[in-house]
C-alpha positions in Angstrom: 1.8 8.2 -19.2 3.6 10.0 -15.8 0.3 8.4 -14.0 1.1 5.3 -16.1 5.1 4.9 -15.2 3.9 5.6 -11.2 1.4 2.7 -11.7 4.3 0.4 -13.7 6.6 1.8 -11.0 4.4 1.4 -8.0 2.9 -2.4 -9.0 6.6 -3.8 -10.4 8.4 -2.6 -6.9 5.8 -4.1 -4.8 6.2 -7.5 -7.0 9.8 -6.9 -6.6 10.0 -6.9 -3.8 8.1 -9.7 -3.3 10.6 -12.3 -5.4 12.9 -10.5 -3.7 12.0 -11.5 -0.4 11.0 -15.4 -1.1 14.8 -15.1 -3.4 16.4 -13.9 -0.2 14.9 -16.9 1.9 15.3 -19.6 -0.3 19.2 -18.5 -0.4 19.3 -17.7 3.3 17.7 -21.5 3.8 20.5 -23.1 1.7 17.9 -23.7 -1.0 19.3 -21.4 -4.3 18.9 -24.6 -6.7 14.9 -24.4 -6.4 15.2 -20.6 -7.9 14.3 -22.2 -11.3 10.6 -23.2 -9.4 10.6 -20.0 -8.3 10.8 -17.5 -11.3 8.5 -20.4 -12.9 5.5 -19.0 -11.1 6.7 -15.6 -11.7 6.8 -16.1 -15.4 3.7 -17.9 -15.8 1.7 -14.6 -13.4 3.4 -12.4 -15.5 2.5 -14.4 -19.1 -1.2 -14.6 -17.3 -1.7 -10.9 -16.3 -0.8 -9.8 -20.3 -3.0 -11.9 -21.8 -5.5 -10.5 -19.0 -4.4 -7.6 -20.9 -4.6 -8.1 -24.6 -8.3 -10.4 -23.0 -10.0 -7.4 -22.3 -8.6 -5.6 -25.5 -10.5 -7.8 -27.6 -13.4 -8.4 -25.8 -13.9 -4.7 -26.3 -12.6 -4.3 -29.8 -15.3 -8.0 -31.1 -18.1 -6.7 -29.0 -21.0 -5.6 -30.4 -21.8 -1.7 -30.8 -23.0 -0.1 -28.3 -22.0 -2.5 -25.2 -18.1 -1.3 -25.6 -19.4 1.8 -22.9 -20.9 -0.8 -20.5 -17.8 -2.7 -20.9 -15.3 -0.2 -20.1 -17.7 1.9 -17.5 -17.9 -1.8 -15.7 -14.1 -2.7 -16.2 -13.1 0.7 -14.9 -14.9 0.7 -12.3 -13.6 -2.8 -11.5 -10.5 -1.4 -11.6 -10.6 1.5 -9.1 -11.9 -1.5 -6.8 -8.7 -3.1 -7.2 -6.2 -0.4 -7.3 -8.1 0.7 -3.5 -7.9 -2.0 -1.8 -4.0 -2.5 -3.2 -3.4 0.9 -1.9 -4.7 -0.1 2.1 -3.2 -3.3 1.4 0.3 -2.3 0.9 -0.2 0.6 3.8 -1.7 -2.1 6.0 0.1 -5.3 5.1 4.2 -4.1 4.4 5.4 -5.0 7.9 3.9 -8.4 7.8 4.4 -8.7 4.2 7.9 -10.5 4.4 7.1 -13.0 7.6 4.2 -14.3 5.8 6.1 -14.9 2.8 8.6 -16.8 4.7 6.0 -18.7 6.3 4.4 -19.9 2.9 7.8 -21.2 1.5 8.7 -23.5 4.4 5.0 -24.7 4.3 5.5 -25.0 0.4 8.7 -26.9 1.0 7.0 -28.8 3.5 5.0 -30.5 1.0 6.6 -30.4 -2.3 8.9 -28.1 -4.5 6.5 -28.0 -6.5 4.0 -26.0 -4.4 6.8 -23.0 -4.7 5.5 -22.8 -8.0 2.3 -22.1 -6.7 3.4 -19.6 -4.1 5.4 -17.3 -6.4 3.1 -17.5 -8.8 0.0 -16.5 -6.2 2.2 -13.9 -4.9 2.6 -12.1 -8.2 -0.5 -12.8 -10.1 -2.5 -9.8 -7.9 0.1 -7.3 -8.7 0.0 -8.7 -12.2 -3.8 -8.6 -13.2 -4.3 -5.6 -10.8 -1.4 -3.8 -12.7 -2.9 -5.1 -16.4 -6.7 -3.5 -15.3 -5.9 -0.5 -14.3 -4.1 0.3 -17.4 -6.1 -1.2 -19.8 -9.0 1.3 -17.8 -6.9 3.9 -18.0 -5.7 3.7 -21.6 -9.4 3.9 -22.3 -10.1 7.1 -20.1 -7.0 9.3 -21.7 -7.7 7.9 -25.3 -4.5 6.6 -26.1 -3.2 3.4 -26.1 0.1 3.8 -27.2 1.3 6.1 -24.2 -0.1 4.1 -21.2 1.7 1.5 -22.4 5.0 3.0 -22.7 5.0 4.9 -19.6 4.0 1.3 -17.6 6.8 -0.4 -19.6 9.2 1.8 -18.5 7.6 1.8 -14.6 8.0 -1.5 -14.9 12.1 -1.8 -15.8 13.0 0.7 -13.4 11.2 -1.0 -10.7 12.6 -4.5 -11.8 16.6 -2.7 -11.8 15.4 -0.9 -8.4 13.9 -4.0 -6.7 17.0 -6.1 -8.3 19.3 -3.2 -6.6 17.2 -3.5 -2.8 18.0 -7.1 -2.9 21.7 -7.2 -3.7 22.1 -4.4 -1.1 22.9 -1.9 -3.2 19.7 0.7 -3.3 18.8 1.7 -0.4 15.7 4.0 0.4 12.7 4.9 2.2 10.1 2.1 0.4 7.4 3.2 3.6 7.7 6.5 2.1 7.0 5.9 -1.5 4.5 3.9 -0.9 2.6 6.2 1.0 2.9 9.1 -1.4 2.1 7.5 -4.8 -1.1 5.8 -2.7 -2.0 9.2 -2.5 -1.4 10.0 -6.3 -2.8 6.7 -6.7 -6.8 8.1 -5.0 -6.3 11.1 -7.1 -5.7 9.0 -10.5 -8.2 6.4 -9.1 -11.2 8.8 -8.5 -10.5 10.6 -12.3 -11.1 6.2 -14.1 -14.0 6.6 -12.2 -15.5 9.1 -13.0 -15.1 8.2 -16.7 -16.2 4.6 -16.1 -19.6 6.4 -14.9 -19.4 9.2 -17.6 -19.4 5.7 -20.2 -22.0 4.1 -18.0 -24.2 7.3 -18.5 -23.8 7.3 -21.9 -25.5 4.6 -22.9 -28.9 5.0 -20.7 -27.5 3.1 -17.5 -28.5 5.8 -15.0 -31.9 7.1 -17.0 -33.9 5.8 -14.1 -31.9 8.6 -11.8 -32.0 10.9 -14.2 -35.5 11.3 -14.6 -35.3 11.4 -11.0 -32.8 14.2 -10.5 -32.4 16.1 -14.1 -29.5 17.9 -12.6 -27.3 15.1 -13.0 -27.1 15.3 -16.9 -26.0 18.6 -16.5 -22.1 20.1 -17.2 -21.0 20.2 -13.6 -19.1 22.6 -15.6 -17.0 23.8 -19.0 -14.0 24.6 -19.3 -13.4 24.0 -22.8 -13.1 27.6 -23.4 -9.9 27.9 -21.0 -8.3 24.6 -21.6 -8.3 23.7 -25.5 -8.8 20.1 -25.7 -5.9 19.0 -28.1 -3.6 21.5 -26.1 -0.9 20.6 -24.0 -2.4 21.4 -20.7 -5.1 18.8 -21.0 -3.2 16.2 -22.4 -1.5 16.2 -19.5 -3.9 16.3 -17.4 -6.5 14.0 -19.4 -3.5 11.4 -19.2 -2.8 12.0 -15.3 -6.1 12.3 -13.9 -8.1 11.4 -16.8 -9.6 15.3 -16.8 -12.1 16.3 -18.6 -13.0 19.7 -20.0 -17.0 19.1 -19.8 -18.0 17.0 -17.0 -21.6 16.3 -15.9 -23.1 16.8 -12.4 -23.1 12.5 -11.4 -19.3 12.6 -12.4 -18.2 15.5 -10.4 -20.0 13.7 -7.8 -19.1 10.0 -7.5 -15.6 11.5 -8.0 -15.7 14.1 -4.8 -18.2 11.1 -3.0 -15.2 8.9 -3.6 -11.8 11.4 -3.4 -13.1 12.4 0.1 -14.3 9.6 2.4 -11.5 7.6 1.0 -8.5 10.6 0.9 -9.5 11.0 4.9 -9.4 7.9 5.9 -6.6 6.8 4.3 -4.6 9.8 6.0 -6.4 9.3 8.7 -5.0 5.2 9.0 -1.1 6.8 8.2 -1.5 9.1 11.2 -3.2 5.9 13.5 0.4 4.1 12.6 2.0 7.0 13.5 0.7 7.7 16.7 0.7 4.3 17.3 4.3 3.6 16.5 5.4 6.8 18.7 3.4 5.0 21.5 5.2 2.2 21.3 
């Protein structure tokens, strides 16, 4: 639930900041009357994101027997791609985001005020679809659909309130640090979901050829079932946050490390490079 709360909080806050930038700029240029178009675009993006989540759930429910694992595994890998891109995009574009959005608003208003609906829609829909796909994959990885949805909903509600307070100038805190540390945590969460995706595909024999060439990949990397009970509190917390499994295969463990180590190194080096560049300036 904690991981999903942070996903909802982070993605929701990103979307809230985007909407706040757009709304603030409209007020600044005296176009408060266009708020309805702004929120029409935002509402459409939210509605489509919810439909994507329901669509994925329906697709798995109605899928022929034996294809559920393929869908779950494939969508989990796609979700990891989404969240990884989102983490690095926010780290690199945060400072220029405001100017970019204000430029799009100017261009939209010069063309047609209806175009503003599209600007708001496309500014928010990316966050919405990323959240829907990632949360769906997280719920599949943990085997629990109620708590992930509850956690994400709470995160989105908190993000909405925080976004409004930031917009009104009531709340001020270091957004850069918030996105930096939540980004690092989400790398670990994404690694767990990626390992789960590999597990699902491995279950239906997608990697049969690879496993035939390297039989060691099918063996358990470790077995801590005697230490951590599957029905225990510790297992529930670990599975709910990082998709932990007590008996992962060597292939799952290998993929986990091949994702976590390079992505974490690139992420940390990116922030160190930015800090060094800022100090030089």
